[in-house]
C-alpha positions as CSV (number, residue, x, y, z in Angstrom):
1,M,-2.3,-5.3,7.7
2,T,0.8,-3.8,6.0
3,A,-2.1,-1.1,4.4
4,L,-3.1,-0.3,7.5
5,R,0.7,0.2,8.6
6,D,1.7,1.6,5.8
7,A,-1.2,4.4,6.3
8,L,-0.5,5.1,9.8
9,A,3.2,5.4,9.1
10,Q,1.4,8.1,6.4
11,H,0.0,10.1,9.3
12,A,3.3,10.3,11.5
13,R,5.2,11.5,8.3
14,L,2.2,13.7,8.0
15,Q,2.5,14.7,11.9
16,S,-1.0,13.8,13.1
17,T,-2.9,11.6,14.4
18,T,-6.8,9.7,12.4
19,T,-9.5,7.3,13.7
20,W,-10.8,4.3,12.6
21,E,-13.3,6.0,10.2
22,T,-10.3,7.8,8.8
23,L,-8.8,4.8,8.3
24,S,-11.9,2.5,6.8
25,R,-12.2,5.5,3.9
26,T,-8.8,5.5,3.0
27,V,-6.7,1.7,3.8
28,S,-10.4,-0.5,3.0
29,P,-14.1,-0.3,3.5
30,A,-13.7,-3.9,5.4
31,L,-11.9,-2.3,8.4
32,A,-15.3,-0.6,9.7
33,K,-17.1,-3.8,10.2
34,Y,-14.4,-5.1,12.3
35,S,-15.5,-6.1,16.1
36,G,-13.6,-4.5,18.9
37,T,-11.8,-7.7,19.3
38,G,-11.2,-7.7,15.9
39,R,-9.6,-4.6,15.7
40,M,-7.3,-5.1,18.5
41,D,-6.4,-8.7,17.2
42,L,-5.1,-5.9,13.8
43,L,-2.8,-3.7,15.9
44,V,-1.1,-6.2,17.5
45,A,0.1,-8.1,14.4
46,V,0.1,-4.2,12.8
47,D,2.7,-3.8,16.0
48,T,4.4,-6.9,16.4
49,P,8.0,-7.2,17.6
50,L,7.5,-4.6,20.5
51,R,11.2,-2.4,20.1
52,E,12.0,0.4,22.0
53,H,13.6,2.1,18.9
54,V,10.1,1.8,17.0
55,P,6.9,3.4,17.7
56,V,4.0,2.0,18.3
57,L,2.0,3.5,15.8
58,S,-1.3,2.3,17.6
59,A,-0.7,4.9,19.5
60,L,-1.6,7.7,16.7
61,I,-5.0,6.0,16.4
62,R,-8.1,8.2,18.2
63,D,-11.4,7.3,19.5
64,N,-14.3,11.3,19.8
65,G,-11.4,13.0,18.9
66,Q,-8.4,13.2,21.0
67,R,-9.2,10.5,23.2
68,S,-7.1,7.1,22.5
69,L,-8.7,4.0,22.0
70,P,-10.9,2.6,24.7
71,Y,-9.1,-0.9,24.9
72,L,-5.8,-0.1,23.7
73,S,-4.3,-0.9,26.8
74,R,-5.5,-4.3,25.9
75,V,-3.3,-3.8,22.9
76,L,-0.1,-3.2,25.0
77,S,-1.1,-5.8,26.8
78,E,-0.8,-7.6,24.2
79,L,2.7,-6.7,22.4
80,G,4.5,-6.7,25.8
81,V,4.3,-3.1,26.7
82,P,4.8,-3.7,31.2
83,H,2.0,-2.8,33.5
84,A,0.2,-1.5,30.7
85,S,-3.1,-3.4,31.9
86,S,-3.6,-2.0,35.3
87,S,-2.2,1.5,34.2
88,V,-3.9,4.8,34.4
89,H,-2.2,6.7,32.8
90,I,-2.1,5.1,28.8
91,R,-3.6,8.5,27.5
92,R,-0.7,10.2,28.9
93,W,1.5,6.9,27.0
94,A,0.1,7.5,23.7
95,A,0.4,11.6,23.4
96,V,4.2,10.4,24.5
97,E,4.0,7.8,21.6
98,T,2.3,10.0,19.0
99,D,5.1,12.4,19.2
100,R,7.9,9.8,18.5
101,A,6.3,8.4,15.9
102,F,6.2,11.8,14.8
103,A,10.1,11.8,15.8
104,A,10.6,9.0,14.2
105,Y,8.4,9.1,10.7
106,G,8.8,13.0,9.9
107,V,10.7,14.4,7.3
108,P,13.4,15.1,8.5
109,S,13.4,12.9,11.6
110,R,14.9,13.4,14.7
111,A,15.4,11.7,17.5
112,M,12.9,10.1,19.4
113,P,12.7,10.4,23.1
114,P,11.8,7.9,25.1
115,R,9.7,5.8,25.7
116,L,7.4,6.4,28.8
117,S,7.8,4.1,31.8
118,L,3.8,2.6,32.9
119,L,5.6,1.3,36.1
120,P,3.1,2.3,39.1
121,T,4.5,5.3,41.3
122,Q,5.0,3.5,44.9
123,P,3.2,6.3,46.8
124,V,5.2,8.1,50.0
125,T,3.3,8.2,52.8
126,N,4.1,10.3,56.4
127,R,4.3,7.8,59.5
128,P,4.4,8.9,63.3
129,T,8.4,8.9,64.2
130,T,7.6,6.7,66.5
131,A,6.3,4.1,64.3
132,I,9.4,4.3,62.2
133,R,11.4,4.5,66.0
134,E,9.8,0.9,66.2
135,A,10.1,-0.5,62.9
136,T,13.8,0.2,62.2
137,P,16.2,-2.0,63.6
138,S,19.8,-1.3,65.6
139,R,22.3,-0.7,63.4
140,S,23.7,-3.8,66.0
141,L,21.4,-5.6,64.7
142,G,22.6,-6.0,61.3
143,L,19.6,-7.4,58.4
144,T,16.6,-7.7,59.9
145,Q,13.4,-9.7,58.7
146,L,11.7,-6.5,59.0
147,Q,14.4,-5.3,56.0
148,R,14.9,-8.8,54.0
149,P,12.1,-11.0,53.5
150,S,13.3,-14.9,54.4
151,A,13.7,-17.7,52.0
152,R,10.7,-19.1,52.5
153,Q,8.8,-15.1,51.5
154,R,11.3,-14.8,48.6
155,I,10.2,-18.2,47.1
156,P,6.3,-17.4,46.1
157,Q,7.5,-14.0,44.9
158,Q,10.1,-15.7,42.4
159,H,7.5,-18.1,41.4
160,A,5.2,-15.6,40.6
161,L,7.2,-12.4,38.8
162,R,9.0,-16.1,36.9
163,A,5.5,-17.1,35.9
164,A,4.2,-13.4,35.0
165,S,7.4,-13.1,32.3
166,E,6.6,-16.2,31.1
167,A,3.1,-15.6,29.7
168,S,4.3,-12.6,28.6
169,T,7.3,-14.3,26.6
170,V,4.1,-17.0,25.6
171,R,1.6,-14.4,24.4
172,Y,4.3,-11.8,22.9
173,L,5.7,-15.3,20.9
174,R,1.8,-16.1,19.7
175,A,1.7,-12.8,18.2
176,L,4.6,-13.4,16.4
177,V,3.5,-16.7,15.0
178,A,0.0,-14.5,14.2
179,A,1.9,-11.8,12.7
180,L,4.2,-14.3,10.2
181,E,1.0,-16.6,9.3
182,D,-1.1,-13.7,8.0
183,L,1.8,-12.7,5.9
184,L,2.3,-16.2,3.9
185,P,-0.3,-15.4,1.1
186,T,1.2,-12.6,-0.4
187,L,4.5,-14.1,-0.2
188,G,6.5,-15.7,-3.1
189,K,7.2,-19.6,-3.1
190,G,10.8,-18.9,-1.5
191,S,10.2,-16.5,1.0
192,R,6.1,-18.6,1.5
193,K,8.7,-21.2,2.4
194,R,11.2,-20.4,4.4
195,A,8.5,-18.4,6.3
196,R,7.1,-21.9,6.7
197,K,10.3,-23.3,8.4
198,A,10.8,-20.7,10.3
199,L,7.3,-21.2,12.3
200,T,7.7,-25.3,12.6
201,G,9.4,-25.2,16.2
202,P,7.4,-22.3,17.5
203,K,3.6,-23.7,16.4
204,A,5.2,-27.1,17.8
205,W,5.8,-25.4,21.0
206,L,2.8,-23.7,21.3
207,A,0.7,-26.5,20.3
208,R,2.7,-28.3,23.6
209,H,2.4,-25.7,25.6
210,D,-1.6,-24.9,24.3
211,G,-2.4,-29.6,25.3
212,A,-3.5,-29.7,21.6
213,P,-2.1,-32.6,19.7
214,L,0.8,-32.8,17.3
215,P,1.7,-34.9,14.5
216,K,4.0,-37.7,15.8
217,A,7.0,-36.4,13.0
218,Q,6.4,-33.4,14.8
219,R,6.3,-34.2,19.0
220,A,10.1,-34.2,19.1
221,V,10.4,-30.7,18.1
222,G,11.6,-28.1,20.3
223,T,11.0,-30.8,23.5
224,G,12.8,-28.4,26.8
225,R,13.3,-25.6,24.6
226,P,11.8,-22.6,26.7
227,A,10.0,-20.3,24.1
228,A,12.2,-17.1,24.5
229,S,14.5,-18.8,22.4
230,Y,12.0,-18.5,19.2
231,L,11.8,-14.5,19.9
232,R,14.6,-14.1,17.9
233,P,14.5,-15.5,14.4
234,V,10.4,-15.4,14.7
235,E,11.0,-11.7,14.9
236,A,13.9,-12.1,11.7
237,A,11.8,-14.0,10.0
238,L,8.8,-11.7,10.4
239,Q,11.0,-8.9,9.2
240,A,12.1,-10.7,6.1
241,A,8.7,-11.0,5.3
242,R,7.5,-7.9,5.9
243,Q,10.8,-6.8,3.4
244,S,9.9,-9.6,0.7
245,I,6.3,-7.3,0.1
246,R,7.7,-4.0,-0.1
247,D,10.5,-5.5,-2.9
248,T,7.6,-7.3,-4.7
249,E,5.3,-4.4,-4.5
250,R,8.2,-2.6,-5.7
251,L,9.2,-4.8,-8.4
252,R,5.7,-4.4,-10.2
253,E,5.7,-1.1,-10.0
254,K,8.7,-0.9,-11.9
255,Q,7.4,-3.6,-14.5
256,Q,4.1,-1.7,-14.4
257,T,5.7,1.5,-15.7
258,E,8.3,-0.3,-17.7
259,R,5.6,-1.8,-19.8
260,K,3.9,1.6,-20.0
261,A,6.9,3.0,-20.9
262,E,7.1,0.2,-24.0
263,A,3.9,0.4,-24.9
264,E,4.2,4.6,-25.0
265,Q,7.5,4.2,-27.2
266,A,5.7,1.6,-29.8
267,Q,3.0,3.8,-30.7
268,R,5.3,6.4,-31.3
269,T,7.3,4.5,-33.7
270,A,4.3,3.3,-35.4
271,I,3.7,5.5,-37.8
272,V,7.6,6.0,-38.5
273,A,7.5,2.2,-38.9
274,S,4.8,2.8,-41.8
275,T,6.1,5.5,-43.2
276,K,8.9,3.5,-43.9
277,E,7.5,1.0,-45.3
278,A,5.0,2.8,-47.6
279,A,8.4,3.9,-48.4
280,E,10.0,0.7,-49.7
281,G,6.6,-0.1,-51.8
282,I,4.3,-1.8,-49.8
283,V,1.3,-0.1,-50.4
284,T,-0.1,-1.9,-53.0
285,A,-2.3,0.5,-55.3
286,P,-1.1,4.8,-54.5
287,A,-1.5,6.6,-51.8
288,D,-3.6,9.4,-52.8
289,D,-6.3,7.3,-53.7
290,A,-6.3,4.9,-51.0
291,V,-6.1,8.2,-49.1
292,A,-8.9,8.9,-50.8
293,R,-10.9,6.3,-50.0
294,L,-10.3,6.2,-47.0
295,R,-11.9,9.3,-46.2
296,R,-15.1,8.8,-48.4
297,Q,-15.9,5.8,-46.2
298,L,-14.7,7.7,-43.1
299,S,-16.3,11.3,-44.0
300,G,-19.8,9.0,-45.1
301,V,-19.5,6.8,-41.5
302,A,-19.3,10.6,-40.4
303,A,-23.0,11.5,-41.6
304,A,-24.3,8.3,-40.6
305,G,-23.3,9.6,-37.0
306,G,-21.6,6.0,-36.7
307,T,-17.5,5.2,-36.0
308,V,-15.9,1.5,-37.9
309,M,-13.9,-0.9,-36.7
310,T,-9.9,-1.2,-37.9
311,E,-10.7,-4.6,-39.6
312,D,-14.0,-3.1,-41.7
313,L,-11.6,0.2,-43.4
314,D,-11.6,0.1,-47.1
315,T,-8.1,-1.1,-47.9
316,D,-6.3,-4.0,-47.8
317,A,-3.1,-2.7,-46.7
318,T,-1.2,-4.0,-43.3
319,R,-2.2,-2.7,-40.5
320,S,1.3,-0.7,-40.3
321,V,0.4,1.1,-43.6
322,V,-3.2,1.9,-42.1
323,V,-1.8,3.9,-39.5
324,Y,0.1,5.7,-41.9
325,L,-3.2,5.8,-44.5
326,L,-5.0,7.4,-41.6
327,G,-2.1,9.6,-40.4
328,L,-3.0,11.5,-44.5
329,V,-5.8,11.3,-43.6
330,D,-6.1,13.6,-40.8
331,R,-2.4,15.9,-42.5
332,R,-4.4,19.0,-42.3
333,V,-6.0,19.2,-39.6
334,T,-7.1,22.5,-37.4
335,T,-8.9,24.2,-35.4
336,D,-11.8,24.2,-38.1
337,V,-11.2,20.5,-39.4
338,A,-12.7,17.4,-37.6
339,M,-9.9,14.3,-36.6
340,L,-12.0,11.1,-39.6
341,S,-9.5,9.2,-38.2
342,A,-11.2,9.3,-34.6
343,L,-14.1,7.0,-36.2
344,V,-11.8,4.2,-36.1
345,T,-12.4,2.2,-33.0
346,G,-11.0,-1.4,-31.7
347,R,-12.4,-4.6,-31.4
348,D,-13.7,-3.5,-27.6
349,G,-15.9,-0.1,-29.0
350,G,-12.7,2.3,-27.5
351,P,-10.0,3.8,-29.9
352,A,-8.1,2.2,-31.3
353,P,-4.9,1.2,-30.5
354,F,-2.7,3.3,-32.3
355,F,-4.9,6.7,-31.4
356,R,-1.7,8.5,-29.8
357,A,0.2,7.8,-33.0
358,L,-2.8,9.8,-34.9
359,L,-3.1,12.6,-32.6
360,R,0.8,12.7,-32.8
361,A,0.6,12.7,-36.5
362,A,-2.5,15.1,-36.9
363,G,0.5,17.5,-34.9
364,L,-1.9,17.4,-32.4
365,A,-0.8,17.1,-28.7
366,V,-1.5,13.4,-27.3
367,P,-2.7,13.1,-23.4
368,Q,-0.8,10.7,-21.0
369,T,-3.6,8.9,-18.6
370,D,-5.9,6.2,-20.6
371,Q,-8.6,8.6,-18.6
372,A,-7.8,11.7,-20.7
373,L,-7.7,10.2,-24.1
374,L,-10.2,8.7,-24.0
375,M,-12.2,12.2,-23.9
376,V,-10.2,13.8,-26.6
377,W,-11.5,10.4,-29.1
378,T,-14.4,10.8,-27.8
379,R,-14.6,14.6,-28.4
380,E,-12.8,14.0,-31.5
381,Q,-15.8,11.9,-32.5
382,Q,-18.5,14.3,-31.2
383,R,-17.1,16.9,-33.9
384,A,-16.5,14.5,-37.3
385,H,-20.1,13.7,-36.2
386,A,-21.3,17.5,-36.0
387,A,-19.3,18.8,-39.3
388,Y,-20.2,15.7,-41.3
389,A,-24.0,16.0,-40.5
390,T,-26.7,16.4,-42.9
391,T,-27.3,19.4,-41.6
392,P,-23.6,20.8,-40.2
393,R,-23.7,21.8,-36.7
394,P,-21.3,23.4,-34.6
395,L,-18.0,22.0,-33.9
396,P,-17.8,21.4,-30.6
397,P,-14.3,22.9,-29.4
398,R,-11.7,20.6,-29.6
399,L,-9.5,19.5,-25.9
400,V,-6.6,19.2,-27.1
401,P,-3.9,22.2,-28.8
402,Q,-1.7,21.6,-31.6
403,A,1.6,20.3,-30.6
404,A,3.8,23.5,-31.7
405,A,1.4,25.6,-30.1
406,L,2.2,23.8,-26.7
407,N,6.1,23.3,-27.3
408,R,5.7,27.9,-27.7
409,G,3.8,27.7,-24.3
410,T,6.2,25.7,-22.5
411,G,9.2,26.6,-24.3
412,G,9.9,23.5,-25.9
């Protein structure tokens, strides 16, 4: 539901309408499987609660070109839009509400026009002068039964209006409760506890209203309270739940960004740390000998068209020193020289975790995305296999430039 609301808000931001088929492709294929009733219930949840200063996003969805949804009037009735179930102006209402959404979500935003009223207009008919004269009482008589209903006539009308208002309030409360319950699985522990607490009273009231059995502990909850007394608390709880979800998503994105930055920083410092360790004498054998052994081993692996895991390298040095030695293996890499260290794999068979550091040590540009890194790593393996084959083959072109050349091209 949150993803659908965000997608509709994005369409409003772009000043465009959409269709259910488009939303199924961009939000979730599961939307295409919803029945008409399911779609209607989902849209009611998206636009609950109805507020004058918040546009109804369901109005942005079109059916068969520019026609509004055939069940839009039912959605609006469930939301509590007055006279939506009987109005013939739903299409015009949707056009006005679409403009309101464009105004609210546009960049920059602008003042929204007022929401179109669906209140039916009373037709004006020409009545004969004699009929008007007969129906109009003498001024001397004051107010008569022709001008004001009697008390007996007014009571049924008042009961009917009150019943209609109460039914609309109950439908609105039921939609609010359903929307908040839908969000419960996505909330954190604290937010979920607060939302459940906010639902206790209205759920007990609705169960009592529907004649459903209630646990003994809840039978007295909300007794004597009207449905309208629950609207504002549940609206506030629903707004708080949605804000909690947005905050959680922002925190997750921030943490992912921080973890990625930490990983990149670790790769950038790996070669520096290994150089320091080597300088302090951690390498037990002369560096030149260790590099020569690795170069011979990797040349054989390349000639066989294979790869080698880090654990199988011909060295007993620590991991950080291995990174340093592999950097020395490829310190003279040029356009016509293959990168042997690309043949070293991680335990999953993919690029070694320190492959970015090896690219940097070789003086090559480092791709930012994992997908691009995998392409570069695969191409460097192909180049090594071609260079060291029994009958050497032409090297395929390298996918990344020298870092120095890249810096010159960007003015760095």
